[in-house]
C-alpha positions as CSV (number, residue, x, y, z in Angstrom):
1,M,21.1,19.4,-12.6
2,S,18.6,21.6,-14.6
3,A,17.9,25.2,-13.5
4,P,14.0,24.4,-13.1
5,L,14.8,21.6,-10.7
6,Q,17.1,23.8,-8.9
7,N,14.4,26.3,-8.5
8,V,11.9,23.7,-7.3
9,W,14.2,22.5,-4.8
10,H,14.9,25.9,-3.4
11,A,11.1,26.3,-2.9
12,I,10.5,23.2,-1.0
13,N,9.7,24.5,2.5
14,S,10.6,21.9,5.2
15,G,8.9,23.9,7.8
16,R,5.7,23.8,5.8
17,L,6.1,20.2,5.0
18,R,6.6,19.5,8.5
19,K,3.4,21.2,9.5
20,T,1.3,19.6,6.8
21,F,2.7,16.1,7.9
22,L,1.9,16.5,11.5
23,E,-1.5,18.0,11.0
24,M,-2.3,15.0,8.7
25,L,-1.1,12.6,11.4
26,H,-3.5,14.3,13.7
27,I,-6.6,13.5,11.6
28,Y,-7.8,10.2,12.0
29,S,-8.6,8.6,8.6
30,P,-9.0,5.0,8.4
31,S,-10.4,3.3,5.4
32,G,-14.1,4.2,4.9
33,K,-13.6,7.5,7.0
34,E,-11.3,9.7,4.9
35,E,-13.6,12.8,4.2
36,D,-11.9,14.8,7.1
37,I,-8.5,14.5,5.7
38,Q,-9.5,15.1,2.2
39,V,-11.2,18.4,3.5
40,Y,-8.0,19.4,5.0
41,L,-5.7,18.7,1.9
42,E,-8.2,20.3,-0.5
43,K,-8.1,23.6,1.4
44,I,-4.2,23.4,1.3
45,L,-4.6,23.2,-2.6
46,T,-7.4,25.4,-3.2
47,T,-5.7,28.2,-0.8
48,A,-2.7,27.7,-3.3
49,G,-4.9,28.8,-6.1
50,F,-5.6,25.1,-7.8
51,S,-8.9,23.9,-8.9
52,V,-9.3,20.5,-7.3
53,E,-11.6,17.9,-8.4
54,R,-13.6,15.8,-6.0
55,Q,-13.7,12.4,-7.7
56,E,-16.7,10.5,-6.0
57,V,-16.0,7.1,-4.9
58,D,-18.7,6.4,-2.4
59,E,-21.2,8.5,-0.1
60,D,-18.9,11.1,1.7
61,R,-15.8,9.6,0.2
62,Y,-13.8,11.0,-2.8
63,N,-10.3,11.2,-4.3
64,L,-9.0,14.6,-4.8
65,R,-7.4,15.3,-8.4
66,V,-5.5,18.2,-9.6
67,T,-3.2,18.8,-12.6
68,M,-1.0,21.2,-14.2
69,G,0.8,21.8,-17.3
70,P,-0.2,22.3,-21.0
71,E,-1.0,18.7,-21.5
72,E,-2.7,15.5,-20.2
73,P,-0.3,14.4,-17.4
74,W,2.2,12.0,-18.5
75,L,2.8,11.3,-14.6
76,Y,0.7,11.5,-11.5
77,M,2.0,11.3,-7.9
78,V,-0.5,9.1,-6.0
79,G,-1.1,8.9,-2.4
80,H,-3.5,7.0,-0.4
81,V,-4.8,9.0,2.5
82,D,-6.4,6.2,4.6
83,T,-4.9,4.0,7.2
84,V,-5.5,0.8,9.0
85,P,-7.6,1.4,12.2
86,A,-6.0,2.8,15.3
87,W,-4.8,0.5,17.9
88,D,-5.6,3.2,20.5
89,L,-7.6,6.1,19.5
90,D,-6.2,8.1,22.6
91,T,-2.6,7.4,21.0
92,F,-2.8,7.5,17.2
93,G,-1.4,11.0,16.6
94,P,2.2,12.0,16.1
95,K,5.1,12.0,18.4
96,E,8.5,13.3,17.8
97,E,11.9,11.9,19.0
98,D,15.2,13.2,17.5
99,G,14.0,13.7,14.0
100,V,11.7,10.6,13.9
101,I,8.0,10.9,13.7
102,L,6.0,8.2,15.0
103,G,2.1,7.8,14.6
104,L,-0.7,5.9,12.7
105,G,0.0,6.4,8.9
106,S,3.2,8.1,9.4
107,A,5.2,5.6,7.1
108,D,1.9,4.2,5.3
109,M,1.7,6.5,3.8
110,K,0.8,10.1,5.1
111,G,4.8,10.8,4.8
112,G,4.5,10.2,1.2
113,C,1.2,12.1,0.7
114,A,2.8,15.3,2.7
115,A,5.9,15.2,0.5
116,M,3.8,14.9,-2.7
117,V,1.9,17.9,-1.6
118,E,4.8,19.9,-0.9
119,T,6.3,19.2,-4.4
120,W,3.1,20.2,-5.8
121,L,3.1,23.6,-4.0
122,A,7.0,24.1,-4.8
123,L,6.4,23.2,-8.4
124,A,3.7,26.0,-8.5
125,E,5.8,28.5,-6.6
126,A,9.1,28.1,-8.4
127,L,7.7,27.7,-12.1
128,V,5.6,30.1,-14.3
129,P,2.7,28.2,-16.0
130,A,4.7,27.8,-19.3
131,E,7.4,26.1,-17.4
132,R,5.3,23.7,-15.4
133,P,5.3,19.9,-16.3
134,S,2.3,18.3,-17.4
135,V,1.6,16.3,-14.2
136,G,-1.0,15.2,-11.8
137,L,-1.5,14.8,-8.1
138,L,-4.2,12.2,-7.1
139,L,-4.9,11.5,-3.3
140,V,-7.0,8.5,-3.0
141,V,-9.2,6.7,-0.5
142,G,-9.5,3.0,0.3
143,E,-6.2,1.5,-0.3
144,E,-6.0,-0.3,2.7
145,E,-9.2,-2.0,2.0
146,N,-9.9,-2.8,-1.7
147,G,-8.4,-0.1,-3.7
148,D,-11.7,1.4,-4.7
149,G,-10.4,4.8,-4.7
150,S,-7.7,4.0,-7.4
151,A,-10.2,1.8,-9.4
152,T,-12.6,4.9,-9.6
153,F,-9.7,7.0,-11.0
154,L,-8.6,4.5,-13.5
155,E,-12.3,4.2,-14.9
156,S,-11.6,7.6,-16.7
157,C,-8.0,8.1,-16.8
158,C,-4.9,6.0,-17.6
159,P,-1.8,8.0,-17.5
160,P,1.6,6.6,-18.8
161,W,3.3,6.7,-15.4
162,V,2.6,7.0,-11.8
163,V,4.7,7.2,-8.6
164,I,3.1,5.8,-5.5
165,G,4.6,6.8,-2.1
166,E,4.1,3.8,-0.5
167,P,7.0,3.2,2.3
168,T,10.2,2.0,0.6
169,S,12.9,3.8,2.6
170,L,13.2,5.8,-0.8
171,A,14.4,2.6,-2.7
172,A,13.0,2.8,-6.4
173,K,10.6,-0.3,-6.9
174,F,10.2,-0.8,-10.6
175,A,9.0,-4.3,-9.7
176,H,6.1,-5.5,-7.5
177,Y,5.2,-8.7,-5.9
178,G,2.0,-10.2,-6.9
179,Y,-0.9,-11.2,-4.2
180,L,-3.1,-13.7,-3.5
181,E,-5.7,-14.1,-0.8
182,A,-6.7,-17.6,0.3
183,G,-9.6,-18.5,2.3
184,F,-10.1,-22.0,4.2
185,V,-13.3,-23.2,6.0
186,T,-13.4,-26.4,8.1
187,R,-16.6,-28.0,9.1
188,G,-17.1,-30.2,12.0
189,I,-19.9,-31.5,14.4
190,R,-21.3,-29.4,17.4
191,S,-21.2,-31.0,20.7
192,H,-21.3,-29.9,24.2
193,S,-17.7,-28.9,25.2
194,S,-17.7,-31.6,28.0
195,L,-18.3,-34.4,25.5
196,P,-15.8,-33.7,22.6
197,E,-15.9,-37.2,21.6
198,L,-19.6,-36.8,20.3
199,G,-18.6,-34.0,18.0
200,H,-15.9,-33.2,15.3
201,N,-13.9,-30.0,16.3
202,A,-13.5,-27.9,13.2
203,V,-10.7,-25.7,15.1
204,E,-8.6,-28.8,15.6
205,S,-9.0,-29.8,11.9
206,M,-8.0,-26.3,10.7
207,L,-4.9,-26.4,12.9
208,R,-3.8,-29.4,11.4
209,V,-4.4,-28.1,7.8
210,L,-2.4,-25.0,8.5
211,L,0.6,-27.1,10.1
212,L,0.7,-29.5,7.2
213,L,0.1,-26.7,4.8
214,G,3.0,-24.5,6.3
215,N,5.3,-27.4,6.3
216,D,5.0,-27.7,2.5
217,P,8.4,-26.9,0.7
218,L,6.3,-24.4,-1.5
219,F,6.3,-22.0,1.8
220,D,9.5,-22.8,3.4
221,R,10.5,-19.5,4.5
222,E,14.4,-20.2,4.1
223,N,14.1,-21.6,0.8
224,S,10.9,-20.2,-0.9
225,E,10.4,-16.7,-2.2
226,I,6.5,-16.9,-1.8
227,V,5.5,-14.9,1.6
228,Y,2.9,-16.8,3.5
229,S,1.3,-15.1,6.4
230,I,-1.9,-16.4,8.5
231,R,-3.7,-13.1,8.6
232,E,-7.1,-14.3,10.5
233,M,-8.7,-17.3,12.0
234,K,-12.1,-17.2,13.7
235,S,-14.5,-20.2,14.7
236,A,-18.3,-20.5,15.4
237,R,-19.1,-19.3,19.0
238,A,-22.1,-20.4,20.8
239,G,-21.4,-21.2,24.4
240,F,-19.4,-24.1,25.8
241,V,-19.4,-26.2,22.6
242,V,-17.1,-28.1,20.4
243,P,-17.2,-25.5,17.2
244,D,-18.5,-26.8,14.0
245,R,-16.9,-24.2,11.9
246,C,-13.7,-22.4,11.4
247,E,-12.3,-20.0,8.9
248,T,-8.9,-18.8,8.2
249,W,-7.6,-16.2,5.8
250,I,-4.0,-16.3,4.5
251,D,-2.2,-13.6,2.7
252,L,0.4,-14.8,-0.1
253,H,2.8,-12.4,-1.8
254,L,4.5,-13.7,-4.8
255,P,7.7,-12.7,-6.6
256,P,7.0,-10.6,-9.8
257,D,7.5,-13.7,-12.3
258,N,5.1,-16.1,-10.2
259,D,1.5,-16.5,-11.5
260,P,-1.2,-16.5,-8.9
261,V,-3.1,-18.8,-10.8
262,T,-0.5,-21.4,-10.8
263,L,-0.1,-20.8,-7.0
264,Q,-3.9,-21.5,-6.6
265,E,-3.4,-25.0,-8.2
266,S,-0.6,-25.7,-6.1
267,I,-2.5,-25.0,-2.9
268,R,-5.4,-27.1,-4.2
269,R,-3.3,-29.9,-5.0
270,I,-1.7,-29.7,-1.4
271,V,-4.9,-29.6,0.4
272,A,-6.5,-32.3,-1.8
273,G,-4.0,-34.9,-0.1
274,L,-4.7,-33.5,3.6
275,G,-7.7,-35.9,4.1
276,T,-5.5,-38.9,4.6
277,N,-3.7,-37.2,7.3
278,I,-6.7,-35.5,9.0
279,P,-9.8,-37.7,9.8
280,G,-13.1,-36.7,9.0
281,L,-11.8,-33.4,7.2
282,D,-14.3,-31.2,5.5
283,L,-12.7,-28.5,3.9
284,D,-13.3,-25.7,1.5
285,V,-10.8,-23.5,-0.3
286,T,-11.4,-20.2,-2.0
287,F,-9.5,-17.4,-3.7
288,D,-11.2,-14.3,-3.4
289,F,-8.6,-11.9,-4.7
290,A,-5.7,-12.3,-6.9
291,S,-3.4,-10.0,-8.5
292,A,-0.3,-10.3,-10.8
293,G,2.9,-8.9,-9.9
294,Y,5.3,-7.1,-12.6
295,N,8.8,-5.9,-13.6
296,L,9.0,-2.8,-15.2
297,G,12.9,-3.3,-15.8
298,T,15.3,-0.3,-15.3
299,E,15.7,0.9,-19.0
300,N,13.7,4.1,-18.6
301,H,14.0,7.8,-18.0
302,L,12.9,7.9,-14.7
303,V,15.9,5.6,-13.6
304,Q,18.3,8.1,-15.4
305,M,16.7,11.0,-13.5
306,L,17.2,9.1,-10.0
307,Q,20.7,8.0,-10.9
308,E,21.5,11.8,-11.5
309,V,19.5,13.1,-8.5
310,Y,20.3,10.6,-5.7
311,P,24.0,11.3,-5.2
312,K,23.0,15.1,-4.9
313,L,20.8,14.1,-1.9
314,G,23.6,11.9,-0.5
315,L,21.6,8.8,-1.1
316,T,22.6,5.5,-2.8
317,L,20.0,4.3,-5.2
318,E,18.6,0.8,-4.6
319,M,16.1,-1.0,-6.9
320,D,14.3,-4.1,-6.0
321,A,10.8,-5.3,-5.9
322,F,8.2,-4.1,-3.5
323,R,7.3,-6.8,-1.4
324,S,3.8,-6.0,-0.1
325,H,0.4,-5.4,-2.0
326,S,-0.4,-1.9,-3.3
327,D,-2.6,0.0,-5.7
328,G,0.5,-0.5,-8.0
329,N,-1.0,-3.8,-9.0
330,L,-4.3,-2.1,-10.0
331,F,-2.6,0.6,-12.0
332,F,-0.3,-2.0,-13.7
333,A,-3.3,-4.1,-14.8
334,A,-5.0,-1.2,-16.3
335,G,-1.7,-0.6,-18.5
336,V,0.0,2.2,-16.4
337,K,3.6,1.9,-15.5
338,P,3.9,2.2,-11.4
339,L,7.0,3.3,-9.8
340,I,6.8,2.8,-6.1
341,L,8.9,5.1,-4.0
342,G,8.3,6.8,-0.5
343,P,9.7,7.6,2.8
344,G,9.4,4.9,5.8
345,S,9.6,1.3,5.8
346,L,7.3,-1.5,5.6
347,E,8.9,-3.1,8.7
348,T,7.0,-0.5,11.1
349,A,3.9,0.1,9.0
350,H,0.7,-1.2,10.5
351,T,2.3,-1.7,14.0
352,H,2.1,0.2,17.2
353,D,5.8,1.5,16.3
354,E,5.0,2.9,12.9
355,Q,7.4,5.8,12.2
356,V,9.4,7.6,9.6
357,V,12.6,9.7,9.7
358,F,11.5,13.4,8.8
359,A,14.7,13.9,6.4
360,E,13.4,10.8,4.4
361,V,10.1,12.8,4.1
362,S,12.0,16.0,3.1
363,A,14.1,14.1,0.6
364,A,11.2,12.3,-0.9
365,A,9.7,15.8,-1.9
366,R,13.0,16.5,-3.9
367,I,12.9,13.3,-5.3
368,Y,9.3,13.6,-6.7
369,A,9.9,17.1,-8.0
370,A,12.8,15.3,-10.1
371,L,10.6,12.7,-11.3
372,C,7.9,15.4,-12.3
373,L,10.5,16.9,-14.2
374,A,12.1,14.0,-16.0
375,R,10.2,14.3,-19.1
C-alpha cells in the first residue's frame, strides 16, 4: 500500500464520519426537496476550505460539485442526496442498534454520501496540494425520480470514470442491469356498481392481463433473469360504479446483455394475443422509459486497486451486476465508465427497516480513498 494512501486512511476520522452521517439522516430530503441537505453539506465543504459550485438543476434545487488536483478530474465520487418519501415523518430519522444505523436513506444512499465526504476531507488533510489526485466530488439531486441532477452534470462534464455509492454491501459492480418502465391502460364501460352486467369492468380486465402476462415464461422468476415487478395500479374512482379505466405500471430490470427494445417487442407480442382470452379487452401499452444495461468487464486498474485493498480491510472482493436502476445507466449512456459500490444493501432500501452497518460506511470511505488514488 502506498504512503499517500496510508496517510489518507490515517486521516479518516470515524467520529466525524459518524456525526456527518447521523446529521444527514436527521435532514428530510425527498426528491424535489433537497435544498436543506445541500446547504448542510456545502457548509461542511466550504468550512474545510473548498470552493463549492452550486450546479442549478431547478428552482431551489442544485447539485454540489467540488474538485481537487492539477488537472480535470479523471474520476468523480457521485452520491445522490435525495430519498424516497418518508413512510412516517415522525420516525424517518436515525436509530442505532449495536453498530447498525436505521433510518430513511441510510442505505440509499446517505451512507455512501457521508463516506465520500469524509474521504474528501481526509484527502485534503493528509496530502499537500501537489500530492492530491485529480478527482471530483459530486452530490446530486433527483436520482429517485428521473435523474435530473446527474443529467444536468453530464450536460457540461463527462469524466472517464465515476464511482457511485449505491448500496451494494461493498461489492464492486462493474456491470449493471438495464431498466424498462411499462405502462398498461385498460378501458371498460361505466355502470352502477349494483348493475355490473351493464358495464365492463376495466379493473377485472387489467387483473386478467397481469395474470396472463406474469405467467408467461419470459417472466418466470425461477428460470428467467428478467426482474418483473408490478409497481402501481389505480382505477377511475367516481362513487359506486363499475370502473371504466385502470392503469398499471410495471418495472422491469434486465441483465446487462438484454436489449430493452427487444423486451418491448416481446411484451407487445404477448399482449397482442390476450384478446382471445379476455372478452372485450381494450388495452394500450406504452414504454415511457428505457435504459440499457452495461458490462465494463474486470480488466482495469480500479479492479487491481480493489484486489489490493480489500484484504487489508478484512473484506472479500465480490463483483457482479447491479440489479436495480441507478444514475449509472445515465453516466454509461453519456460515455462514462460507472462503478457502483457503496455501504448498505438493496434488500432494505426503500423499506421501513432501511439500515446500514456503520462499519461498512467507514470501510467505504477507505475504499473510496484507494480508488481516488488508483491512477
